[in-house]
C-alpha positions as a printed Julia matrix, in Angstrom:
220×3 Matrix{Float64}:
  13.11   17.36   -6.7
  16.18   17.69   -4.23
  17.27   14.91   -2.17
  16.6    14.6     1.32
  20.42   15.42    2.21
  19.74   18.97    0.83
  16.16   19.47    1.88
  15.3    20.18    5.56
  12.15   18.53    7.33
  13.15   14.79    6.91
  12.02   12.29    9.64
  11.74    8.67   10.45
   8.5     6.65   11.64
   9.42    3.33   12.86
   6.72    0.46   13.52
   6.9    -2.07   16.2
  10.43   -3.17   17.02
  11.92   -2.12   13.81
  15.59   -0.83   13.78
  16.68    2.71   12.43
  19.75    1.93   10.03
  22.69    3.78    9.09
  22.48    7.62    8.67
  18.77    7.43    9.51
  19.85    7.34   13.22
  20.49   11.12   12.85
  16.96   12.16   11.93
  14.05   13.03   14.18
  12.12    9.66   14.81
   8.83    8.52   16.33
   7.78    4.86   17.09
   4.33    3.58   16.26
   2.89    0.35   17.84
   1.38   -0.71   14.59
  -0.87    0.29   11.52
  -3.67    1.12   14.11
  -1.67    3.8    15.99
  -3.14    6.77   13.96
  -2.1     9.45   16.62
   1.56    8.61   16.22
   1.05    8.26   12.43
  -0.75   11.74   12.17
   2.06   13.32   14.41
   4.85   12.08   12.18
   3.3    13.16    9.0
   2.42   16.8    10.12
   5.65   18.91   10.13
   7.89   17.0     7.66
   8.45   17.4     4.0
   9.76   13.59    3.7
   8.85   10.79    6.04
  10.91    7.51    6.04
   8.75    4.56    6.93
  10.59    1.79    8.72
   8.2    -1.52    8.9
   6.06   -3.66    6.88
   3.7    -3.16    3.93
   0.8    -2.78    6.14
   2.5    -0.04    7.98
   3.36    1.88    4.75
  -0.25    1.41    3.72
  -1.56    2.75    7.01
   0.67    5.81    6.6
  -0.52    6.44    2.98
  -4.18    6.03    4.23
  -3.65    8.6     7.04
  -2.05   10.98    4.4
  -4.99   10.47    2.06
  -7.49   11.31    4.82
  -5.65   14.52    5.92
  -4.91   15.47    2.18
  -1.28   15.4     2.73
  -0.26   13.39   -0.39
   2.45   16.41   -1.02
   4.63   14.58    1.7
   7.45   12.4     0.11
   7.58    8.88    1.44
  10.42    6.54    1.6
  10.07    2.81    2.5
  12.79    0.8     4.62
  11.44   -2.67    5.17
  13.4    -5.26    6.73
  13.05   -7.91    3.92
  11.67   -8.28    0.47
   7.84   -7.74    0.47
   5.3    -7.64   -2.38
   5.63   -3.77   -2.28
   9.3    -3.84   -2.79
   8.58   -6.09   -5.95
   5.81   -3.96   -7.22
   7.91   -0.57   -6.75
  11.34   -2.27   -7.21
  12.74   -1.09   -3.94
  15.68   -2.21   -1.95
  15.53   -3.45    1.61
  17.71   -2.98    4.81
  20.67   -0.7     4.62
  20.35    0.0     1.05
  16.82    1.08    1.51
  18.0     3.38    4.29
  20.57    5.0     1.99
  17.95    5.32   -0.77
  15.66    7.07    1.57
  18.09    9.88    2.02
  19.75    9.96   -1.49
  16.74    8.98   -3.61
  14.2    11.38   -5.5
  10.41   11.46   -5.07
   8.11   10.97   -8.01
   4.4    10.35   -8.31
   3.11    6.75   -8.63
  -0.45    5.49   -8.7
  -2.13    5.31   -5.34
  -4.64    2.37   -5.09
  -7.45    2.62   -2.38
 -10.89    1.17   -1.88
 -14.14    2.48   -0.99
 -13.27    2.71    2.79
 -10.38    5.09    2.09
  -7.83    2.24    2.82
  -4.6     2.23    0.71
  -2.91   -0.79   -0.55
   0.68   -1.0    -1.42
   1.61   -4.56   -2.11
  -1.3    -7.16   -2.39
  -4.88   -7.31   -1.59
  -7.86   -9.15   -2.62
 -10.91  -11.26   -1.87
 -11.23  -14.51   -0.13
 -14.24  -16.89    0.65
 -16.01  -15.72    3.82
 -16.34  -17.71    6.95
 -16.17  -21.35    6.26
 -17.13  -21.13    2.46
 -14.84  -22.79   -0.08
 -15.55  -20.43   -2.89
 -16.53  -16.85   -3.81
 -19.99  -16.47   -5.59
 -20.48  -13.35   -7.6
 -18.85  -11.21  -10.22
 -16.08   -8.78  -11.07
 -14.9    -6.7   -13.59
 -11.62   -4.58  -14.33
 -12.79   -1.32  -15.69
 -15.18   -2.86  -18.56
 -13.41   -6.29  -18.71
 -15.08   -9.06  -16.85
 -12.87  -10.9   -14.64
 -15.45  -13.57  -13.45
 -18.91  -14.44  -13.13
 -19.84  -17.45  -11.01
 -17.77  -19.25   -8.39
 -14.1   -18.66   -7.89
 -11.41  -19.62   -5.35
 -10.43  -15.91   -4.8
  -9.15  -12.8    -6.56
  -5.46  -11.19   -6.15
  -5.16   -7.41   -6.72
  -1.95   -5.51   -7.0
  -0.71   -1.74   -7.63
   1.19   -1.23  -10.5
   4.31    1.13  -10.71
   2.8     2.81  -13.97
  -0.68    3.54  -15.28
  -3.35    2.31  -15.41
  -2.66    1.77  -11.71
  -3.71   -1.82  -10.63
  -4.13   -5.42  -11.96
  -6.25   -8.49  -10.95
  -6.2   -12.01  -11.43
  -8.05  -15.09  -10.25
  -6.32  -17.29   -7.58
  -4.6   -20.07   -9.55
  -4.33  -18.2   -12.87
  -0.93  -17.01  -12.46
  -0.34  -15.47  -15.84
  -3.5   -13.95  -16.75
  -3.44  -10.43  -15.14
  -6.04   -7.85  -16.12
  -4.87   -4.27  -15.73
  -7.03   -1.26  -15.4
  -8.18    1.68  -13.1
 -10.53   -0.17  -10.96
 -11.61   -3.59  -10.12
 -15.18   -4.14   -8.63
 -16.86   -7.03   -6.97
 -20.46   -8.08   -6.09
 -20.92  -11.1    -4.19
 -22.86  -12.97   -1.43
 -19.98  -12.25    0.77
 -16.2   -12.09    0.89
 -13.24  -11.45    3.25
 -11.38   -8.45    2.26
  -7.56   -8.68    2.84
  -5.4    -5.61    2.3
  -1.68   -6.12    2.41
  -1.94   -9.32    4.8
  -4.58   -7.77    7.18
  -8.05   -8.95    7.02
 -10.97   -6.64    7.23
 -12.93   -7.15   10.56
 -16.22   -7.7     8.61
 -17.38   -9.53    5.65
 -18.53   -7.66    2.73
 -20.92   -8.13   -0.32
 -19.46   -5.07   -2.62
 -15.86   -4.33   -2.62
 -13.83   -2.0    -5.11
 -10.09   -1.12   -5.45
  -9.36    1.84   -7.53
  -6.69    4.19   -8.33
  -7.01    7.69   -6.7
  -7.28   10.79   -8.7
  -3.77   11.82   -7.11
  -0.77    9.65   -6.71
   1.84    9.62   -3.83
   5.13   10.65   -3.66
   7.44    7.57   -3.52
  11.29    7.91   -3.0
  13.21    5.63   -5.2
């Protein structure tokens, strides 16, 4: 694909008090209050071929969630965070001014898009934690056909992967034992679902993270 410097229709979406760095200053820009500002996000997605997201992991995830709902995964997405995040580690991305330069000069390619049953996308880290004042999660989870746990655990961490099969999961405290697959499913007596640092407003008994049939166009 062509770089943004030779492709019209590049714009910047800035979250919160984020700064527009370097040559990004010359591009059309919108400012969103936060991940819940769906009207601003939708307006930024609409007319552009490449969208540069200046913000945090939860902001990028919100943009991709809105693109998924609108069936606009044809839009190239560049990510410019202020500092390193779980998503920059997963996708091996720079930060700050280096990320701003990459947003213009980089090439877009498809990477797995990980979502849950609510249509919410994750880009860095998600998982399940004990609900309310409980100390443990009681239930069972599988990654594809591989059991992850059955019984009581302190929590589960889920991350996207840069390549197939798309995600990996592990138990809290089991730092070296990742299980990779297309989907991870949980049945429980109740958990708190956390997506890119943002807790869901309600507890859940069942939850699934899985690879969407179509990936998203990440600029790297």
